[in-house]
C-alpha positions as CSV (number, residue, x, y, z in Angstrom):
1,M,252.2,-19.7,213.8
2,F,249.6,-21.1,215.1
3,T,249.0,-23.7,212.5
4,D,252.9,-24.9,212.5
5,K,252.4,-25.3,216.2
6,R,248.9,-27.3,216.0
7,L,249.7,-29.1,212.8
8,T,253.6,-30.2,214.9
9,E,251.5,-31.1,217.7
10,A,249.1,-33.4,216.0
11,Y,251.8,-35.0,214.2
12,E,253.6,-36.0,217.3
13,K,251.0,-37.9,218.7
14,A,249.5,-39.3,215.1
15,R,248.2,-42.6,215.3
16,V,251.3,-44.6,213.1
17,E,250.4,-47.3,210.7
18,Y,252.9,-48.9,208.3
19,I,252.1,-49.5,204.0
20,D,253.6,-50.9,201.0
21,E,252.6,-52.1,197.6
22,T,249.6,-53.8,198.9
23,S,248.0,-51.5,201.2
24,N,244.5,-49.7,200.1
25,Y,243.8,-46.7,201.6
26,V,240.8,-44.3,200.5
27,F,240.6,-40.9,202.4
28,L,236.8,-39.0,202.0
29,S,236.0,-35.8,204.4
30,D,233.8,-33.0,205.3
31,C,230.6,-35.2,204.9
32,H,228.5,-33.2,207.4
33,R,225.8,-35.9,207.7
34,G,222.9,-34.3,209.1
35,D,219.6,-35.0,210.4
36,G,217.8,-35.4,206.9
37,S,216.1,-31.8,207.2
38,L,216.5,-29.0,204.6
39,S,219.8,-28.1,206.4
40,D,221.2,-31.4,205.7
41,E,223.7,-31.0,202.8
42,F,224.9,-34.7,203.0
43,A,221.5,-36.0,202.2
44,R,221.6,-35.0,198.3
45,N,224.7,-36.9,197.7
46,K,223.8,-40.1,200.5
47,N,223.4,-42.3,197.4
48,I,226.6,-41.5,195.9
49,F,228.3,-41.8,199.0
50,L,226.8,-45.0,199.4
51,Y,227.7,-46.4,196.1
52,A,231.5,-45.2,196.6
53,L,231.7,-46.8,200.2
54,E,230.3,-50.0,198.5
55,Y,232.9,-49.9,196.0
56,Y,235.8,-49.4,198.3
57,Y,234.3,-52.1,201.2
58,K,234.5,-55.0,198.0
59,N,237.8,-54.3,196.8
60,E,239.4,-54.3,200.5
61,F,240.1,-50.5,200.9
62,I,240.5,-49.4,204.6
63,Y,238.4,-46.0,205.1
64,V,239.7,-43.0,206.6
65,E,236.9,-40.7,207.3
66,N,239.4,-37.5,207.6
67,G,237.1,-34.9,209.7
68,D,233.5,-33.2,209.7
69,G,232.1,-36.8,209.0
70,D,229.0,-36.3,211.0
71,E,227.6,-32.4,211.8
72,L,227.6,-32.7,215.5
73,W,227.7,-28.6,215.7
74,E,224.3,-28.3,214.5
75,H,223.2,-31.8,216.1
76,N,225.2,-32.4,218.8
77,E,222.5,-35.5,219.7
78,F,224.0,-38.1,217.7
79,K,220.7,-40.2,217.6
80,H,218.9,-37.7,215.1
81,I,221.7,-38.3,212.8
82,K,221.9,-41.9,213.2
83,N,218.0,-41.8,212.6
84,A,218.3,-40.1,209.2
85,H,221.0,-42.1,207.9
86,P,220.8,-46.2,208.7
87,E,222.0,-47.2,205.5
88,V,225.3,-45.2,206.0
89,F,226.1,-46.3,209.3
90,A,225.3,-49.8,208.7
91,I,228.4,-50.1,205.9
92,L,230.4,-47.7,208.3
93,K,229.8,-50.6,210.5
94,R,230.9,-53.2,208.3
95,F,234.3,-51.6,207.9
96,Y,234.7,-51.1,211.5
97,D,233.8,-54.8,212.3
98,E,236.8,-55.7,209.5
99,K,239.1,-53.5,211.2
100,R,238.9,-51.3,208.1
101,L,237.6,-48.0,209.5
102,I,239.8,-45.3,210.7
103,M,237.8,-42.0,211.9
104,I,239.5,-38.6,212.2
105,Y,237.8,-35.8,214.2
106,G,237.6,-32.7,212.4
107,N,235.9,-29.2,214.0
108,H,232.5,-30.0,213.1
109,N,232.7,-33.2,214.7
110,I,235.3,-32.1,217.9
111,Y,233.0,-34.1,220.1
112,L,234.9,-37.2,219.0
113,K,238.0,-36.0,221.1
114,S,236.0,-36.9,224.1
115,Q,235.8,-40.6,224.6
116,W,233.1,-40.3,226.8
117,Y,231.0,-38.9,224.1
118,V,231.9,-41.4,221.9
119,E,231.1,-44.4,224.7
120,Q,227.4,-43.0,225.0
121,N,226.9,-42.1,221.2
122,Y,228.9,-44.2,218.9
123,F,229.4,-47.5,221.1
124,R,225.8,-48.7,220.9
125,N,222.9,-48.2,218.9
126,Y,218.9,-48.2,219.5
127,D,216.5,-50.1,217.3
128,E,213.4,-48.2,217.7
129,Y,211.4,-51.2,216.2
130,T,213.2,-53.9,218.5
131,E,213.2,-51.6,221.3
132,F,216.7,-53.3,222.0
133,F,220.3,-52.0,222.1
134,Y,223.1,-53.5,219.8
135,D,226.7,-52.9,219.6
136,F,227.0,-50.4,217.1
137,L,231.1,-49.4,216.7
138,P,232.2,-50.7,220.3
139,G,235.8,-49.8,221.5
140,I,236.2,-47.3,218.4
141,R,239.0,-44.4,219.3
142,P,238.8,-41.4,217.0
143,I,241.8,-39.6,216.3
144,E,243.5,-36.2,215.2
145,A,245.8,-37.4,213.3
146,L,247.2,-40.3,211.4
147,V,250.8,-40.9,210.0
148,L,251.1,-43.8,206.9
149,K,254.7,-44.7,207.3
150,D,256.0,-46.8,204.1
151,R,257.9,-50.2,205.2
152,T,260.6,-49.9,203.3
153,T,261.6,-46.6,202.4
154,K,260.3,-45.0,205.8
155,Q,258.6,-42.3,203.8
156,E,255.9,-40.6,205.8
157,I,252.4,-39.4,204.8
158,F,250.6,-36.7,207.4
159,V,246.8,-37.2,207.4
160,V,244.6,-34.4,209.4
161,H,241.4,-32.7,209.1
162,G,243.0,-29.4,208.7
163,M,241.2,-27.1,210.9
164,Q,244.3,-26.7,213.0
165,G,245.7,-23.2,213.8
166,D,242.4,-21.9,211.7
167,M,241.6,-19.8,215.0
168,P,237.5,-19.8,214.7
169,N,237.4,-23.2,213.9
170,D,240.2,-24.4,215.9
171,Q,241.0,-22.1,219.2
172,L,237.7,-20.6,219.1
173,W,235.8,-23.4,218.2
174,Y,233.1,-23.1,220.8
175,P,231.6,-19.8,220.0
176,T,231.8,-20.5,216.3
177,M,229.8,-23.4,216.8
178,L,227.1,-21.9,219.2
179,S,227.0,-19.0,216.2
180,L,226.5,-21.6,213.8
181,K,223.8,-23.8,215.8
182,Y,221.5,-20.8,216.8
183,F,221.7,-18.6,213.3
184,W,224.0,-19.9,210.6
185,R,222.3,-23.6,210.2
186,F,218.6,-22.4,209.2
187,L,220.4,-20.1,206.5
188,H,221.9,-23.3,205.1
189,A,218.7,-24.4,203.4
190,F,219.3,-21.3,201.1
191,G,222.8,-22.0,200.5
192,V,224.0,-19.6,202.5
193,K,227.3,-19.8,204.2
194,S,229.1,-18.6,208.0
195,P,231.9,-16.1,207.1
196,T,233.9,-18.3,209.5
197,S,233.8,-21.3,207.1
198,P,236.8,-21.6,204.8
199,V,234.3,-22.9,202.1
200,K,233.0,-19.6,201.0
201,N,236.2,-17.4,202.1
202,M,238.7,-17.2,199.5
203,N,240.9,-15.2,201.4
204,K,240.7,-17.3,204.1
205,R,241.1,-20.5,202.4
206,H,244.0,-19.6,200.5
207,K,245.5,-18.7,203.8
208,I,245.1,-21.7,205.4
209,E,246.3,-23.8,202.7
210,K,249.5,-21.9,202.0
211,N,250.0,-22.4,205.9
212,Y,249.9,-26.1,205.2
213,V,252.2,-26.0,202.5
214,K,255.0,-24.0,205.0
215,W,254.4,-26.9,207.2
216,I,255.2,-29.2,204.3
217,Q,258.1,-27.2,203.5
218,K,259.4,-27.1,207.1
219,H,258.8,-30.9,208.2
220,E,259.4,-32.1,204.8
221,K,256.3,-34.4,205.2
222,M,253.3,-35.2,202.3
223,L,250.2,-34.2,203.5
224,I,246.6,-35.1,203.3
225,C,243.6,-32.7,204.6
226,G,240.1,-32.0,204.5
227,H,238.6,-28.8,205.8
228,T,238.6,-26.6,203.2
229,H,236.4,-28.4,200.8
230,R,238.4,-27.8,198.0
231,F,240.1,-31.1,196.6
232,K,243.5,-30.4,195.8
233,Y,246.2,-32.9,194.0
234,P,249.8,-31.3,193.6
235,K,251.3,-30.0,190.1
236,T,254.7,-31.3,189.3
237,K,256.7,-28.3,190.9
238,D,254.4,-28.3,193.8
239,L,254.8,-29.3,197.3
240,P,253.0,-32.7,198.5
241,Y,249.8,-31.0,199.6
242,F,246.3,-33.5,198.9
243,N,242.7,-32.4,200.0
244,S,240.2,-34.9,199.4
245,G,237.7,-32.2,198.9
246,C,234.5,-33.1,200.6
247,C,231.1,-34.7,199.9
248,I,228.2,-32.3,199.7
249,Y,228.7,-30.3,196.7
250,P,225.9,-30.9,194.1
251,T,225.9,-34.5,192.2
252,S,229.6,-35.1,193.3
253,I,231.8,-36.5,195.8
254,T,235.9,-36.5,195.9
255,A,238.3,-38.7,197.9
256,I,241.9,-39.5,197.6
257,E,243.1,-42.9,197.2
258,I,246.0,-44.8,198.0
259,T,246.5,-48.2,196.4
260,G,249.3,-50.4,194.7
261,G,252.2,-47.9,196.0
262,Q,250.3,-45.1,194.1
263,I,247.9,-42.2,195.1
264,Q,245.3,-40.6,193.0
265,L,242.4,-38.2,193.4
266,V,238.9,-39.5,192.0
267,R,235.4,-38.0,191.9
268,W,232.3,-40.1,192.0
269,K,229.7,-38.0,190.1
270,T,226.0,-39.0,189.0
271,R,225.8,-39.0,185.0
272,V,223.0,-39.3,182.5
273,N,223.9,-42.3,179.9
274,E,222.7,-42.5,176.5
275,D,219.4,-43.8,177.1
276,G,218.8,-41.0,179.8
277,L,219.1,-43.0,182.8
278,L,220.9,-41.6,185.9
279,Q,224.2,-43.6,187.0
280,I,226.8,-42.9,189.4
281,K,230.6,-43.1,187.9
282,R,233.8,-42.6,189.6
283,E,236.8,-40.9,187.4
284,V,240.0,-40.3,188.2
285,M,240.7,-36.7,187.9
286,R,244.6,-36.8,189.0
287,G,247.1,-39.2,189.1
288,P,247.7,-42.2,189.4
289,D,251.5,-41.1,190.6
290,P,254.0,-43.4,192.9
291,I,254.2,-42.0,196.6
292,G,257.5,-42.0,196.1
293,K,257.6,-39.3,193.5
294,F,256.0,-37.0,196.7
295,D,259.1,-37.8,199.2
296,I,260.8,-34.4,199.8
297,R,263.2,-35.8,202.4
298,A,266.3,-35.5,200.4
299,S,265.8,-31.8,198.6
300,V,263.1,-29.6,199.6
301,K,261.3,-27.9,196.7
302,N,260.8,-24.3,196.9
303,G,257.5,-22.2,196.0
304,P,254.2,-22.2,196.8
305,A,251.7,-25.1,196.0
306,T,248.4,-23.0,196.9
307,E,247.1,-23.1,192.9
């Protein structure tokens, strides 16, 4: 009940953009950029992330960061995250300056729901060497949700982080945040996760995903989420639920791409070549398929799509 209500509210207030076969979008979520300490789960994949974003920048993609980009539950003073990852924010600024960055907030960076917080932390940056402030992402307005609408067919793709209706991470996010900030963050260095997270809680994760599918079936919309950290690309008989996965699993990150009127799931991974050198490679895991294949307005399929 809560998931349907919260997703519908987000859909009704979503930013709308129109797409066609010339549009290029890439969706990544759950980077969880931290302060560079042992608890910073993003740090181990930082080089992969930078390499992938350089590819998307050169190939004129719009980058949609679909929630939990910055780990603000653990580090609500954003300056510590900026100082730890200057190269990352430099390329984000390049996307933003060309109007190719869309920032969606999730539960771990829900502070971005406050425009005051955004203005204080994201509009300008401080260079400790020159001791001057300079424009960082001036005027940026993070959003809760995005709707991509096909110019010709009017098919809609609803993009949202996915914590909506997940009670500990949505309605009760503040006490959950406190437990992470003052307890669970210190266990992250040893791989221990909070039980409120869907990442390590299989039953919770499946319940959330089933709720996504119920919403898709009821509202006949294609859905792209993050939040669970589990990538998802629908099988032939599944409803169109996509999940971009995350950027914090060892040696790889996953993403959803929309380009040339098609959609696909890709993985960027560190591999060893025949000379024993580490290389970052991009591989297509699922797809590509025409976006129109997932238009269910005329006839909604039946059955679960959570596996």
